[in-house]
N, C-alpha and C positions, 0 to 999 in steps of 0.2 A: 546365808549367802544368796540363796535363791530368792528370798523375799526382798533383799536389797536390790538385786538385779531386776526384779519384776516391777518395782516402783517406777524407775525411769522409763522402762518399756511401756508401762501403762500411760505415762505422760506423753510419750511419743505417739502412742496409739490415739490418745485423745486429741493431740494436735493434728494428727493426720485426718481424723474424723472431722475436726473443726474446719481444716483446710478444704476437705472434700465438700463439706456442707456449704461453705462460702463459694466454692467453685460452681456448685449446682445452682445456688441462688443467682450467681452471675449469669449462668446459662438461662435461667428462668427469665431474668431481666432482658437479655438479648432476644429471647423468643417472644416476649411480650412486645418489644420494640418492633420486630419484624411483623408480628401479627397485626398490630394496630396500623402499621404502614400499609400492609396489604388491604386491610378493610377500607382505608381512605381511598387508595388508588383504584381498587376494584369498583367501589361505589361510583367513582367519577367516570371510569371507563364505561360502565354499564348504563349510567345516566345518559351518556351520549347516544347509546343505541336505543334504550327503552324510553327515553324522554325524561323530563323533569316534573311530570305530573305526580301528584301525591301517590297515585296507584303504583307507579314505577319505583319511586323512592322507598315506599314502605315494602313493596315486593322484594326489592333487593335486600333491604335490612332483614326482613323476615327470613329470606332464603339463607343469608349468612348465619343467623342465629340457629336456624333449623339444622343446617349442616354441622355446626359446632355441637349441638345437642346430640345428634345422631352419633357423631364421633366420640363424644364423651361416654355415651351409653355403650357403644360397641367396643371401643378400645380401652375403656376404663372399667370393664367388668372384672369380677374377682379372679377369674381364670387368667386374665391378662396381667393383672397386678402381681400375681403370685408366680410369674415366670422367673426362672432362675436369674436371668440377666436383664432386668428392666432398662438399664442404661443403654444396652444395645438396641432394644426396641425403640427407645426414645430417639437415638441417633437415626434409625431408619425413618421415623416419622418426620424428623426435620428435613431429611433428604427428599422425602416425598413431597413435602410442602414446597421446597425450593424448586424441584424439578417441574411440578405442575404450574407454579407461578411463571416460570420461563415459557412453558408451553402455551400459557394463556395469552402471551403477547400476540402471536398470529391468530389464535382462536377467537379473541374478543371481537375483531371486526367482522368475522364470519357470523358470529352470534348476532351482531347488530343487523345484518341483512336478514337473518332468519326471523328476528323479532318483528321486522316490518312485514314479512310474509305471514306470520302467524297472527299478528294483531294489527290490522289496518287502523287508520286514524278513527274511523267511525265504527269500530268493533263494539260489541256490547260490553258493559262493565264487567260482567262475569268472565268474558274471554280475556279482557285486558288484565284482570287480576290473576287469572290462571297463567298467562304468559309471563307477566311481571314476576311471578313467584317461581314457576317451574323452570324457566330458562336459566336464571342465575343459579338456582338450586342445583340443576344438573351440571352447569358449566363449572361451578366452583366446588362441587361435591368432593372430588378427590382431595383437594387442599383442605376444605373445612373439616372433613372426616379426620384427617391427620392432625389438624390443629386442635380439634376437640379432644383428642387423646393425649395431648402433650402435658396438660396440667396434672391429670391423675397419674401419669407415668412419672413425671418429675417428683410428685409426692411420694410415690413408691420407692424411688431411688433415694430420696432425702430422709425418709422416716427412719431407716436403720442407723443413720449417722447422727441422729439427735439423741441426747441422753434421755429426754422425756418425750411426751407427745407434742401436739401442736404444729405438726409439719404443714397442715393445710393452710393455716394463717400465714406462715412464713413464705411458703411457695407462692401463695396468692398475692401477698404484698410485693414480693420481688417481681413477679410476672407483671403485675399492674403498674408498678413504678416504671418498668421498662416500657409499658404501653404509653405512659405519660410522656416519656422521652420520645417515643416513636411518633406520637401525635404532633408534638411541637417541632421536632426535627424535620419530619416529612413536610409539614406545611410551610415552615419558616425557612428551611434550608434546602432540603433535597429537591422538592419539586421546582422551586424557582431556579436552582442551579443546574439540575440534571434533566428535569422533565419526568414524565411518568414511566416510560420504558426503562430508562437508566436507573430510576429509583427502584423499580421492580427487580432489576438485576442486582442492585446493591443489597436488597433484602434477601434475595436468594443466596447471596454470598454470606450473609449473616446466618442463614439456616445452615449453610455448609460449615461455618465456624462452630456453631452449636453442636452439630453432629460429630465433628472431628474431636472437639473437646470432650464431649461425653464419652465417646468411644475410647479415648485415651485414658479417661478416668476409670474406665472399666465398670463392670456391674457386679455389685454384691447381691447375694440372694436376698430376696425380700423377707425380712425377719418378722413378718406379721404374726400375731398371736395365733397359735393353732386353735385356740378356743373361740376365735372370732367366727361367728356364724352369720352369713349374710341373711338379712331379713327378707322374707318373701314380699315383694311389692304388692302381691294380691292380698296379703294378710292385713288385719287392722293395724298391727304394729308397723308394717312396712309403709302403709299409707300415712300413718301418723308421723313417721320420720321424714317422708318426702314431700308431703303437702305443704309444710311451711316454706320449704325451699322453692317450690313452684310459685308460691304467693310472693315471696320476697323478690324473685326475678321479675315477676309481672309488675309489682308496685315500684321497684327501683327504677326500671326503665320508664315506667309511666310517669314517675316524678320528673325524670329527665326530659321527657317529651313536653310535659306541661311547662316546665321552667324555660326551656328554649323558646317555646311559643310566646311566653310572657315577655322575656327580655328582648326578643326580636323587635318589639315595639319601640325600644329606646336605643339599642345598640346599632352599630353600622351594618351588621350582617354581612361582613366580608368573609373571605376564606379564613382570615386570621381570627375573627370573632368566634367561629365555630371550633377552631382549633383550641382556643382558650377555654371555651365552655367544656369541651370534651376532656381537656387536660385536667382542669380543676375537678371535674366529676371523678375521673380516674384517680387523681391524687388523693382525694378523700377516701375512696374505697381502699386504696393501698394502705393508707395510714390506719384505716379501720382493721384491715387484716393483720397488720403488725401489732396493733393494740390488743387484739383478741388473743394472740399467742402469749402475751404477758398476763392478761387478766385471767386466762384459763388456769394459770398456776395458783391463783389466789382464791377463786370462788368455786363453789359447787356448780356443776354443769347446769342444772335446771335454774338455780338462782341467777347465774350469769345470763342465761337465755332470757329470763323474765326481765332483768334489768335492761338488756340490749333491745328487746322488743319495745318496751315502754319508752326508752330513750329515742329510738328511731321514730316512733309515732310522734312524740313531742317535737323532735327536730324537724320533722316535715311541716308541722304547724308553724314552727319558728321560721323555717325557710320561706314559707308563703308570706308571713308577716314582713320579712326582710324584702321580699320581692315587691311588696306594695310600696316600699320606700326606695326602690332601686333607682328611680329617676333622680331623686334627691341625692342618693349616694353617688351616682355617676357625675352629676353636676359638681358636687363638692370635691370629688377626686380630680376632676378635670381642672378645677380652679386652683388646686394645690400645687401643680407643677407647670412649668412653661409648656406652651402648646407644641409639643413634638409628637411624632408618631409613637415613640416609645412610651411617653406619658399617657397618650390616649389609649394605647393598648393596656397599659397598667391600670387605667381606670376601668376598662372592661374586665380585666382580671379581678379587680376589687368587687365589681358587681357579681361576677361569677362566684367568687369566694363567699360573699354574703348569702347567696342563694343555695350554693351547693355544699360548701365545705363541711359544716357540722352534720347535715343530714347524711351525706355520703360516708363520712367517718363511721357514723352509727350503722349505716347499711352494710359497709364492708365488714365491720366487726360482727354483725349479726349473721351475715352469710358465712363467714369463716367458722363461727360458732356452730351453726346448724350443719354445715358440711362436715366439720370435724366430728360431730356427734354421729352422723350417718356412717362416716368412715370407721370410727371406733367400734360401732355396733355391728356394722355389716362387713367390715373388712375391705371395703372398696369405695372409691370416690366417684366412679363413673356415673352411677345412678344419680347421685346428688347433683353433680354438674349438669347432667342431662335435663333433669326436671327444672332446675333453676334457669337454664338457658332456654328451655321451651317456654317458660313463663315470659322471659325477656323477648322471645320471638313474637309472642302474641300482643305484647304491650303497645308497640307503635300503632297497630291497627285498632286496638280497643280504645286507646286514649287519643288517637289522632282523628280519623274520620268518623268515629262513632260517638265518643263521649264529649270531646271538646266542643264541637258545634252545638251539641244538644244541651249540655249543662253548664258550660263555661269553665274557665280555669280555676276559679276559687272553689267551686263545688267539687271539682276534680281533686284538688289538694285535700279537701275535707275527706273525701272518700279514701284517698291513699292513706291518710293518717288513721282513719277508723279501721280499715281492713288490715293494716299491719297488726292490730291487736289480735287478729285471728291466729297469728303465729305463736301466741303464748302457749307454753306447754301445759298450763292448767289455769283454772279460774277460781281457785280456792282462796279463802281467807283474805290475806293482805293483798294478794295479787288481784283479786276481784275489785277491791277498793281503788288500787292504783290504776287499774284499767279504766275504771269509771272516771277517774280524774283526767286521764289522757283523752278519753272520749269526749268529756266535757270541753276540753281545750279545743278539740277539732270542731265541735258544734259551735263553740263561741267564735271561731274563725269564720264559719259560714254566716253567722248572724251579725258579725261586726260590720261597720260601714267601710272597711278597707276595700279598695278597688284594685283589681289587677288589669284594668283597662287604662291605657295612657292615650288620651285623645286631646289634642290641642285644638281648642276652638278660638277663633280670633276675637278680640274685644268687640262686644256687641253682637257676636255671632251665636250660633246654636248648633248642637248636634242633631241632625235630621234622621240618620239611619246608620246602623252599625251591624257588622257580622264578624264573629270570631271564627274565621275559616281555619282549615287545617294548615294551609300554607301561609296565610297572612291574615291580619286583622284589617278589615276594610271599612272605612267610614265615609259618610257624606256630611260635610259641615257647610253651614251658610254663614257668610261674612256679613258685616254691618250693612253693606250696600245691597244685600239680597241675592248675591251670586252664590251658586252652589259649587263646592270643590270636592274632589275625590282625594282621600288620604289613604295610603297603604302603609300599614305598620307605623302610623303616626309620623312618617318621614317625608313622604313625597306628596305634595299638594298639586293636584291637576284639575283642570276644568275651570268653569266660571267664565263670566263675560270677558275678563281680561285676557284670556288665552284663546278665545274663539278664533281670533285672527291668525295666530301662529299655528294652531291646531289644524285649521282648515287649509292653510297654505301648505302644510306638510303633505296633503293629498293633491292639491291643485298643481303645484310646481312640477312634480314628476309626471303627472298625467298630461300636462300641457307640453312637456318636452317630447312626448311620443306623438307620432303623426296621427294615429288612429287607434287608440286602445279599445279593445273589446273585453278583455278579461284582466282583472287586477287582483293581487294578493297583498294583504296588509298583515304584518306580523307585529302583534302588540297593539292593544286598542285603547287603553286608558279610559277616558270618559266616552269614547265612541265618536267624538266630534270629527276626527280625521276620516274614519270610514264613512260617516254620514255625508261628508262633503263629496264623496264619489257619486252620490245620488244626484248632484247637480250636473253631471256629465251624462247626457242621454245615451242609453244603450249599453253602458258599461256594467258588466257583471263583476262583482267583487266578493272575495272570501276574506273574512277577518278572523284571525287566530289570537286567542287570549288564553294564557296559562292559568290564571287565578279565577275560579268560577264565581267568586263573590264580586269580582270586578264587573262581570257580565250582569250579575243580579242588580248592580247599582244603576244600570242604564236608564231606567225610568225616571230617575232624578235629574237627568240631563237632557230632557226632551227639547229644551229651549236651544241648547247648543248643538244637539245631535237630532234634529227633527226627522231625518229620513230613516233612522233605525227602527225596526219593527213595522215600518210602513211600506218600505220599498222592497219588493220581493227579490230584486237583483242584489241586495246586500245580505250576505249569509254569514252568520257568526258561528265559529267552532271553538269549543273549549278544548285546547290541546297544546302540546309542546310544539314550539315553532320549528325546532330542528326536525323533529319526527314528522311533522306535517309536510315539510319541504321534501324530505327524503322519500316519503310515501309516493307510490305511483299515482298519477293523476294528470289533470289537464296542464297544458303549458300556459304561461301568463305573459301578456304584453308588458305589464308593469308590475314589479314587486317592490313594496315599500316596507322597510323595517323601522320600527319606532325607536324612540330615544331610550334604549336599554341602558340603565345605569351601570357603567362598566365595573364599578367596584363591588356590586352585589354578587355574592357567591352564586354561580350559575349563569350570570349574564355574560361573563367572558366567553362562554362557549358559543355565543351568538356573534362573535367577532373573529372566529377562527377561519383558517384557510379552507378547511373541509366544509364548513357551513356555507361560505361564499361560493365554493365550487358547486355545492348541491343546488343553490339558488340559480347559478348560471345554467345548470342543466335543466331547470324548469322554465327557462325563458323561451318564448317563441322567437321566431326570426324577427330581427330588428327590435327585440325587447330590451328593456332597461331595468336596472336594479338601483334603487335609491336607499342608501343607508343613512339615516339621520344620526348625527352625533351631538350629544350635549356638551358643548365646550365648557360650560360652567361646572361640569363634573369630571373633566378630563385634564390631566396635566399634559404638557407638550410631549414628554417622552413617550407616554402611552399613546397619544395621538399619532406619533410617528410610527409606532408598531402597527397600529390599525391601518394607517395609510399604506405601509409597505405590504401588509397582508392583502389588502383590497386590490392594490395595483398588481400583485402577483396573479390574481385571478381575473381581474378586469383591467388589462393594460390601457384600454381606451376609456379613461375615467376623467371626470371633471368635478369641480366643487362649486356649490352654491350656498348662499345664505338664505335662511328662512325669512328674516326681517332684520331691521337695524336696531338690535338690542345689545346693550353692553352688559346687562346684568345676567341674562340667560341667552347668550348667543348660540344659535343652532346652525350647524354646518351639514350640508347634504353631500355625500359622495355618490355620484351618479355614474354607474358603470354600464358599458355597452359591449356587445359582441363585436362591433365594428365602429370606426370613427364616424362622427356625425357633425354636420354643420347645418345652419339654418338660413333661409332667405331673410332679407331685412323686413319683410312684411309677414313674418311667420304667424303671429298671433291672429291677424285679421283673416288669414287663410284657415287657421286651425279652429277658430271659434266661430261657428256658424249659427249656433243656437242663441236666441236673444236672452233667454232667462239665465243661461250660463254666463253670457257677457255681462249682464247686470250684477250677477253675484261676484264675478271677478273684479268688476269696477269697485264694488263695495269693499273689497279686500286690497284695493290699490294695485291690482294686476290688470289694468285696463289696456295696456299697449305693450309693444315689444320692448321698449326701453325699460318699463317697470319690471318686466319679467327677466330680461337678460341683464338688467342692472344688478341682479342678485348674483350673477356669475362671479366666481372668485378666482379660479385657477384651472389651468389645463393639466393634462396628465404629466407633461414634462416638468411643470412647476411643482406639482405634487410630489413627483419622484425626487426632485432635487431637495425639497424641504424634508422629505422622509429620510433621505440618506440611506447608506448601507446599514444592514443589521439583521437580526433574526426576525422571523415571522411568528405570529400567534397561531398556534395549532392545537389540536386536541392533545398531542403529546407534550408540547411546550406551551402551557397556558399562561403566556406572558401577561396578557391583559388581566387575568384573574389575580395574578400575584403582584403586578405593578400598580394597577389603578387605585387600590385602597389608599395609596399615599395621598392622593388628592381628597379622598373622603375624610381622612383623619386630620390632616393638616395641609391646607392649601398654601403653597409657597408664593403664589401670585393671585391676582384677581382674574375673573373671567374676561374683563375688559382688556387686561394686559395680554392675555393669551390671544384675544382677537387682534390686537394691534400687532403682535408678533406675526400672525398670518398675513395681515395687510402689508406689513413691511417686506415680507418674503415674496408675496405674489404681485406680479405686474401684468395683468391680463391685457391681451391685444384683441381688438375687435375682429381682426382677420382670422384668429383662431376659433372663433365662434360663428361669425356671420359670413355669408357668401353673397356676391353681387358687386355692382359697380356704384352703389349709392354712397358717395363719399360723405354726404351730409349725415346719413344714418350712422356711419362709422364714427364720425366726429361727435355726434350727440351721445352715443354710448360711452365713448372714452371720457367725455366731460362728466357724464353721470357717475361713472366709476370714481373719477377724481373728487367730485363733490361728496359722494358716499364715504370715501375714506376720510376726507377732512371732517365730515359730520361726525363720524364715529370717534375720530381722534379728539374732537372737542368734547364729546360726551365722556370719554375716558379720563381726560385731563382736567375736567371742570368739576369743581366741588360747589355744592349749593351754598350760597352765602347766607349770612344770618338773617337777612330780610329779602323778600321777593324782589323788591325794587333794585337792590344791589346785584342780585343774580341776573335780572333782565339787562341791566346796564352793562354787565360783563359779557353775557352770552349773546344777547341780541345782535350787536354789530358783527360778531363772528359768524352767526348764521346767515346774516345778510350777504356776507362774502361767499358763503357756500351757495346761496341762491344765484349769485353772480356767476359762479362757475358753471352751473347747469340750470337752465330755466325749467327743466323737467323734474327737478328734484323736489317733490312735494314734501318730503320728510323734513326739510328745513323751512320751506315757505310757510307751511301751515302753523308750525310752532311760533314763528315770528308774529303772525297774525294774532295768535292767542296771547302772546306776551303784550302786544300793543293794546289789546282790549283790557287786560288787567292793569296795565300802566295808565291807561286813560282814566281810570277811577281816581288815581291819586296825583298824577302828573301829566295832564293833557299835552303840555308842550313837549315833554320827552316822548310821549307816544306819537305825536305828530312827526317828530324828527325820525323816529324809527320807521314809521310807515312811509315817509318820503324816501328814505334810503331803500326800503324794500321795493317800492314802485320803480325807482331808477334801476335797481338790479334786475327786475323782471317786468318791464312795462307792458308785456303782452297779457298779463293777468289783471283783471279788474278789481279783485278783492281788496287790495290795499287802498285803491282810490275810493271805493265805497266806504270803507271804514274811516278814511280821512274826512270824507264829507259828513260823517255822522259825529265827528268830534266837535266840541264847542270851538268857536273861533279863537285864534291866538290873542 
C-alpha cells in the first residue's frame, strides 16, 4: 500500500521539480533581458559623457566586463553557492541591480561633469584610458558585481531540480536567449517609445519581478556533492581548468570585434544594425549552450570537449570565408524582397547570420562544456565565469586598437582559429591529427586570395590609400577624371574637384554672416576642404575637430582642395569627440560650424540633441552664431522636423540657408544666433575688404549680396511653422537615432522632392533679412528667390531625354524664362550658354534662336551676343 502511494507522490514531486526548473529558466531569461538592456543603455549614457572616441567606447566595455568578472568571482565562490538558500541570495542580487540602476539616473550626468574634469580634451592617452576605464568601472560596480553573481547563483538553484547534470548549459542558454530578446526589444521598441530613463525604470521593474518570483519559489539547500573539492587556482590542475575558459572569452569577443568591423563596411551601421549583430551573436551562443546540455549526455567529457574545440576553430574559418562574400549575400537578399525597411533589416540579419551563427553556436557549446567541467570538478561556477569574462574584457582592446590596424581582419581571424586549438584538453593521437587539419584550414584562409576589404573604385579609377582603423575603414580613391575622393567604410564618398565648391561654401557662408569673426570652431572635417577655406579669411583662428584619426591621416591626399591645412598656423586640428570638445572648458567662438553628420549613423544622432546644441550655445561669444549643416539627401522630412524643433528650442532666432542649388545632394544650413540679426543692403561690400578673399568668393559665385542672400531660405517663424508641434531630440529621447534610419534603408521620396517641399512651405520676405530703404535691392532679392525656386523646380521635374538635343529643346526655353525673372541669376544664364555651344555643333539655327531669346531676357550681359557672333550665318 505504501509503495502504491509513493509512486504518484514521486510523479508529483518530479512535476514540481520540473515546474520549478522551468520557472527558474524563465527568471534566467528575464534577468538576461534586463542585463543586456542595461548594457545598451549604460553604454549610450556614458558615451555622451566620455565621448565616442575608441578609448571611451572600449573603456566602457572593458569596465562592464571587469565588473561582471569580479562579481562572478566574489559572489560565485564555493562558500556562496553552498548557502542554504541560494534562491534568497539571488532575489537580493536582483533587487540590488534594480536599485542601483535607478540611482544611476541622477548619478550619470554628474559622472559626465567629473569625466571632463579628470580627462580634458588634450589629456595624454594614458590619462584618457585610465579615466575611460576607472570612471565607468566605479560608477557601475555595485550593479555589475551583482549581475556577475546572478548566473552562478541561478545555476546553484537549478542544479538540485535537475535529474542529471548540465545545469550550466541550460541556465546559460535561458539567460542568453533573454539577452537576445533584450537587445532587440530595447533598440526596436523600448528606446524609441520610452527613451533611456523610462527604459531603465522598466528594467528595474523586471529585476523586481525576478526577485519576487524567486523569493516565492523559495530556496532549497544546494545539494552539491560533498565529494566535490574546489581546485586550487594556483595548482597546475586549477590552471588547466581555468585557462581554456579565459582563452575562449578572449577569442569569442575578439571574433565579434573583427566581424563587426568587417561588416560595417557594407551595412548601414544604424542603431538597428548593431542590435541585429548583437542579437544574432547572442542567439548563436544560447543555442550552443542548449546544445551542450544534450550532447553532454551522449559523449565522454574530454571527447566532447575535443569535438567542440575543433568545431569552433573550423567554424571561425568558415565565418571568415562567409564574410568575404557578405557583400554578395547582402545584395542577393536585398533583391529577393521588395525594398522596405523590414526587408532591408532582414538582409542585414542574413549577413549577420552567415558570419555569426555557426561560429557562435560552437562557441556557446564550448563555453558551457568548459564551465560545466569546472563546476563539476570544483563545486563552483564563479571562477569559471570570472576568468571567461576577464578574457572578454581584454578582447576589445587587444583586437581593436592593437591587432586590427597592425595585422588586418583576415590575419586576425586566422589567429582566432589557431588559438582556439590551445583549448584542447590533450594533443595525443587522433586529436593531434585533427588539430593539424584545423590549423591547416586556418593557414589556408590566410594564404587564400579572399579579401575582407570592400572598397568600391569608380570605373577607370584606382585605390590610392587605405587604413583599417579601429572605428572605420578609410580609403582614398581616384576617379577617371583624376579627382581624389575620401571613402569611410565604403559608404560615403567625399572630396574631389566636384565638391570643392560646396565644401568651401560650408565655411564661407557662416563666416560671411558674422560681422567680424576672430575665432571659429568646425566640428567634423571630412577631407579638410571646409576648414581649409577659413584660411582665406585673414586673421581668423579656427579649431577643427575630427573623431576618426584615419580621416586626419588622409589630409595629404587632398592638398589641392585643402591647400591651407598644414600650412596655416591659424588652423588647428584636434582628434576628439565633438560633444566632449564642446563641453570642455575653453575659449569662446564667434562662429561654430557643424558638418554634415549622417543622421542615421549610430552615434551621429547625439550631435543633433538639445543638450549638444545648448552646449554649443554656451561656447558662443557675444553676437556669435552657430551653423548646423543638414544633408537633406540623407534626411526624411519627419526627422528634419524633429531637428528643426530641437534647434529652435535652443536658438529661437534661427534662419535657414542653402549651400548651393543642387537637387541631388541639397544641403541646408540652420543658422542660430543669440539675438535677432538683419543686414544692410550693401553688407558684403562692407564685410569683405580683403582683395584675395573677394577673388576667392567670386570664384565660388559669392561675389555680391544677392548671391549670398539669395541662398536664404526661411526665417525662424517659417521654420517653426514647418516643424510643427512635437517632441524634441534629446539624450534621453534619441529620436533622430531611432527615426533617421528609415531614410537610410528605404527612401520614400527623392532629395529633390524634399527640397521642393521646403520651397513650397517657405516664402521669404526681403524685409525679414535686409534693412534699409533701397527698394531696388529688395526687389532684386525677391526676383532672385523666385528665379531660384523656379530653377530648382525645373531640375526636379525634368528628366534627361534620350538625346542631348531633345533635352536642350525642352529645358533651354524654360531656363531662359528663369533668366527673365532675375538678371542676376547666373545659375540659369550660364547653363543656357553651355547648351547653345553644344547645340551649335549640330543645329546652328536652333542655337541662334536660343541665344537670341537669352539676349532678350538679359540684354545687360554680353556673353550671348558674343556667342551669336561666333555662329555661322543663318
